[in-house]
C-alpha positions as CSV (number, residue, x, y, z in Angstrom):
1,M,0.0,0.0,0.0
2,F,1.1,3.6,-0.7
3,R,3.0,5.1,2.2
4,P,4.3,8.7,1.9
5,A,8.0,9.3,2.5
6,G,10.5,12.0,1.7
7,V,9.8,15.7,1.2
8,Y,6.1,16.6,0.7
9,V,4.9,20.1,0.1
10,A,2.1,21.5,2.2
11,M,1.0,23.8,-0.6
12,L,0.2,27.4,-0.4
13,T,-2.7,28.7,-2.5
14,P,-2.4,31.7,-4.8
15,F,-5.5,33.8,-5.3
16,E,-6.8,36.3,-7.9
17,Q,-7.7,39.8,-6.9
18,D,-11.4,38.7,-6.7
19,G,-10.5,35.9,-4.3
20,A,-10.7,33.1,-6.8
21,I,-8.0,30.5,-6.9
22,H,-5.3,31.5,-9.4
23,E,-5.1,28.4,-11.5
24,L,-2.2,29.4,-13.7
25,E,0.0,30.2,-10.7
26,M,-1.1,27.0,-8.9
27,R,0.0,25.0,-11.9
28,R,3.3,26.8,-12.1
29,M,3.9,26.0,-8.4
30,V,3.3,22.4,-9.0
31,D,5.8,22.3,-11.9
32,F,8.4,24.3,-9.9
33,Q,8.2,22.1,-6.9
34,I,8.4,18.8,-8.8
35,R,11.3,20.1,-10.9
36,R,13.1,21.0,-7.7
37,G,12.9,17.4,-6.5
38,V,10.0,17.1,-4.0
39,D,8.5,13.6,-3.4
40,G,4.8,14.6,-3.0
41,L,2.2,17.4,-2.9
42,F,-0.3,18.2,-0.2
43,P,-2.9,20.7,-1.5
44,V,-6.0,21.9,0.3
45,S,-3.7,22.3,3.4
46,S,-3.8,24.5,6.5
47,V,-1.1,26.9,5.1
48,G,-3.1,26.8,1.8
49,E,-6.0,28.4,3.6
50,Y,-8.5,25.6,3.0
51,I,-10.5,27.1,5.9
52,H,-11.5,29.9,3.6
53,M,-12.6,27.7,0.7
54,S,-15.9,26.4,-0.4
55,R,-16.5,22.7,-1.2
56,H,-16.3,23.5,-4.9
57,E,-13.0,25.4,-4.5
58,K,-11.5,22.5,-2.6
59,M,-12.5,20.0,-5.2
60,A,-11.3,22.3,-8.0
61,L,-7.9,22.7,-6.3
62,M,-7.5,19.0,-5.9
63,E,-8.2,18.6,-9.6
64,M,-5.7,21.3,-10.7
65,V,-2.9,19.9,-8.7
66,H,-3.5,16.2,-9.6
67,D,-3.9,17.1,-13.3
68,Q,-0.7,19.2,-13.4
69,A,1.3,16.6,-11.4
70,K,0.5,14.1,-14.2
71,G,1.6,11.2,-12.0
72,R,5.1,12.5,-11.5
73,V,4.7,12.5,-7.7
74,P,1.9,11.4,-5.3
75,V,-0.9,13.9,-4.5
76,T,-2.5,13.7,-1.1
77,P,-5.0,16.5,-0.6
78,G,-6.5,17.6,2.7
79,V,-10.1,16.8,3.4
80,G,-10.4,18.6,6.7
81,S,-13.8,19.6,7.9
82,S,-15.7,20.2,11.2
83,H,-18.0,17.2,10.5
84,P,-17.2,13.8,9.1
85,E,-19.8,13.8,6.2
86,E,-18.0,16.6,4.4
87,A,-14.6,15.0,4.9
88,I,-16.0,11.7,3.5
89,F,-17.4,13.6,0.5
90,L,-14.1,15.2,-0.2
91,A,-12.1,12.0,0.3
92,E,-14.4,10.2,-2.2
93,H,-13.8,13.0,-4.7
94,A,-10.0,12.7,-4.2
95,K,-10.2,9.0,-4.8
96,A,-12.4,9.4,-7.9
97,I,-9.9,11.8,-9.6
98,G,-6.9,9.4,-8.8
99,C,-5.3,11.0,-5.7
100,D,-2.9,8.7,-3.8
101,G,-4.2,9.4,-0.3
102,V,-5.9,12.1,1.8
103,V,-4.9,14.0,4.9
104,I,-7.4,14.3,7.7
105,A,-7.0,16.7,10.6
106,P,-9.1,16.7,13.8
107,P,-12.4,18.8,13.7
108,Y,-12.0,22.4,14.7
109,F,-13.8,25.2,16.6
110,F,-15.8,23.2,19.2
111,P,-13.7,21.6,22.0
112,L,-14.2,17.8,21.9
113,S,-13.1,14.9,24.1
114,Q,-10.4,12.5,22.8
115,N,-13.1,9.9,22.4
116,M,-15.2,12.2,20.2
117,I,-12.1,13.0,18.1
118,E,-11.4,9.3,17.7
119,Q,-15.0,8.6,16.7
120,Y,-14.7,11.4,14.1
121,F,-11.6,9.8,12.6
122,E,-13.0,6.3,12.7
123,T,-16.2,7.4,11.0
124,I,-14.2,8.8,8.0
125,I,-11.6,6.1,7.9
126,D,-14.1,3.3,7.9
127,A,-16.2,5.0,5.1
128,V,-13.5,5.6,2.5
129,D,-11.4,3.3,0.4
130,I,-8.2,5.4,0.1
131,P,-5.0,5.6,2.1
132,V,-5.3,8.0,5.1
133,I,-2.7,10.3,6.6
134,I,-3.8,11.5,10.1
135,Y,-2.8,15.0,11.0
136,N,-1.9,16.3,14.4
137,I,-1.9,20.1,14.4
138,P,-2.3,21.5,17.9
139,L,-1.7,25.1,16.7
140,F,-5.2,25.1,15.3
141,T,-7.1,22.1,16.6
142,Q,-7.0,19.9,19.7
143,P,-3.9,17.8,20.0
144,L,-4.1,14.0,19.5
145,S,-3.3,11.7,22.3
146,Y,-0.6,9.0,22.0
147,D,-3.2,6.2,22.6
148,L,-5.6,7.6,20.1
149,V,-2.9,7.5,17.4
150,K,-2.0,4.0,18.5
151,R,-5.6,2.8,18.0
152,L,-6.0,4.5,14.7
153,A,-2.8,2.9,13.4
154,R,-4.6,-0.5,13.6
155,K,-6.9,0.6,10.7
156,P,-5.4,-1.0,7.5
157,N,-5.9,2.2,5.4
158,V,-4.1,4.5,7.9
159,V,-0.7,4.7,6.3
160,A,1.0,7.7,8.0
161,M,0.8,10.6,10.4
162,K,1.8,14.2,9.9
163,D,2.8,15.6,13.3
164,S,2.9,19.4,13.4
165,S,3.3,19.7,17.2
166,G,7.0,20.7,16.8
167,S,7.7,18.5,19.8
168,M,10.3,15.8,19.5
169,V,8.9,14.4,22.7
170,D,5.5,13.9,21.2
171,F,7.0,12.7,17.9
172,L,8.9,9.9,19.6
173,H,6.0,8.9,21.8
174,F,3.7,8.7,18.8
175,M,6.2,6.5,17.0
176,D,6.8,4.3,20.1
177,K,3.1,3.7,20.7
178,V,2.7,2.4,17.2
179,R,6.0,0.5,17.2
180,M,4.9,-1.4,20.3
181,E,1.8,-2.5,18.4
182,D,3.9,-3.6,15.5
183,G,2.0,-1.1,13.4
184,E,3.0,-0.1,9.9
185,M,2.8,3.6,9.7
186,N,5.1,6.3,8.4
187,F,5.7,9.4,10.5
188,L,6.3,12.8,8.9
189,T,7.1,16.0,10.6
190,G,5.0,19.0,9.9
191,R,7.6,21.4,11.3
192,E,10.4,22.2,8.9
193,E,12.8,22.9,11.8
194,T,12.8,19.2,12.8
195,L,13.2,17.4,9.5
196,L,16.7,16.1,10.3
197,P,16.1,15.2,14.0
198,C,12.9,13.3,13.0
199,L,14.8,11.4,10.3
200,M,17.5,10.5,12.7
201,M,15.0,9.0,15.0
202,G,13.1,7.0,12.4
203,G,10.8,9.4,10.8
204,K,10.2,9.1,7.1
205,G,10.2,12.7,6.0
206,C,8.2,15.9,6.2
207,M,5.0,17.7,5.0
208,T,5.8,21.4,5.3
209,A,5.3,24.8,3.7
210,I,9.0,25.5,3.5
211,A,9.3,22.4,1.2
212,G,7.3,24.5,-1.3
213,V,9.2,27.7,-0.7
214,L,12.7,26.2,-0.5
215,P,12.3,22.8,-1.9
216,E,16.0,22.6,-2.9
217,V,17.1,23.0,0.8
218,M,14.6,20.5,2.2
219,V,15.4,17.9,-0.5
220,E,19.1,18.4,0.1
221,I,18.6,17.7,3.8
222,Y,16.7,14.5,3.0
223,Q,19.2,13.4,0.4
224,C,22.2,14.1,2.7
225,F,20.5,12.0,5.4
226,L,20.0,9.1,3.0
227,S,23.7,9.3,1.9
228,K,24.8,9.6,5.6
229,D,26.3,13.1,5.0
230,Y,25.0,14.2,8.4
231,E,27.3,17.2,8.7
232,R,26.0,18.7,5.5
233,A,22.4,17.9,6.5
234,R,22.9,19.6,9.8
235,E,24.4,22.6,8.2
236,R,21.4,22.9,5.8
237,Q,18.9,22.4,8.6
238,F,20.4,25.3,10.6
239,S,20.5,27.5,7.4
240,I,16.7,27.9,7.3
241,L,15.9,28.5,11.0
242,Q,16.1,32.3,10.9
243,A,13.9,32.5,7.8
244,I,11.3,30.2,9.4
245,G,11.2,32.3,12.5
246,N,10.6,35.4,10.4
247,M,7.8,33.7,8.5
248,F,6.0,32.7,11.7
249,A,6.4,36.3,13.0
250,L,3.7,37.4,10.6
251,P,0.0,36.4,10.9
252,F,-0.2,32.9,9.5
253,P,0.2,32.2,6.6
254,L,1.3,35.6,5.3
255,G,5.0,35.1,6.0
256,F,5.0,31.9,3.8
257,K,3.1,33.7,1.0
258,I,5.6,36.6,1.0
259,A,8.4,34.0,0.8
260,M,6.6,32.3,-2.1
261,E,6.4,35.7,-3.9
262,L,10.2,36.0,-3.5
263,R,10.4,32.8,-5.5
264,G,8.5,34.5,-8.3
265,F,4.9,33.6,-7.7
266,H,1.9,35.9,-7.5
267,M,0.1,34.9,-4.4
268,G,-2.6,37.6,-4.5
269,P,-4.3,39.5,-1.7
270,A,-4.6,38.2,1.9
271,K,-7.9,36.3,2.5
272,Q,-8.1,37.8,6.0
273,P,-8.1,41.7,5.7
274,L,-5.4,43.6,7.6
275,S,-6.1,46.7,9.7
276,D,-4.1,49.8,9.1
277,A,-1.9,49.1,12.1
278,D,-1.4,45.5,11.0
279,Q,-0.5,46.7,7.4
280,S,2.2,49.0,8.8
281,Q,3.7,46.2,10.8
282,F,3.3,43.8,7.9
283,N,5.3,46.1,5.6
284,T,8.2,46.3,8.1
285,M,8.3,42.6,8.8
286,K,8.0,41.8,5.0
287,E,11.2,43.8,4.5
288,N,12.9,41.9,7.3
289,L,11.9,38.6,5.8
290,R,13.2,39.7,2.4
291,K,16.6,40.5,3.9
292,V,16.8,37.1,5.6
293,L,15.5,35.0,2.6
294,Q,17.4,36.7,-0.2
295,P,20.8,35.3,0.6
296,I,19.3,31.8,0.7
297,I,17.3,32.1,-2.5
298,E,20.0,33.8,-4.7
299,P,22.3,30.7,-4.9
300,L,19.3,28.5,-5.6
301,E,18.2,30.6,-8.6
């Protein structure tokens, strides 16, 4: 069965001035990222602002990315929703167009017990016939417990987990719980700062926004790890930390969209309007990010 490994891109979404998805730029991004060596694409993602999209837009975005990828790399779109019926509908659409798997995050907005979150996942997983990647993203939803992940790993179509906690403690305990059950499940980090540490401890790769902005660097870290050039991998891991910090200093995901524009893509207006005060701060931080990123980008271009 398909199991994601390597460098996957949590894809940003470019928008037209009227708020529609910018299809031409989206297709350009797909080609750019594949040419730069990534192993897979994750559209309809958190950093891609799926929360602002209608059902039709999510489906259209899946179709654009899958069509443009043309089988060169796996495509695993997000099917996140606050209720399972919508996630099932989107997962079935992803399967119908030929996607390799889907990414499912916990429901958002209402606080739920771990038992309710587990039931949410099980309802979707049992209803769909497509590989599932479960997504732990405590920045925006409730964190998943170790035991919940252990039990979900018993499902035959649960093939991987994306952990965006940023905690190596949590990452290791998730892995250990599944390992003790003899489960077959790949673990990918959702935080770009921890790609090398996670690989060193048995993780299989990453699903991150920086993999789309600086695919060359993330691919090099992964390839250096595979070839056991750990010193070079360590050097490249440290090289992006300041840039990542500056991206997260802006309201999410604006920092990542600015960085993508520095790579030559038109990302369009912010979906969440900025106040005058925010705009002033935004302009200052945008310039700071440009200064940090330019020395990294110039050699890549």
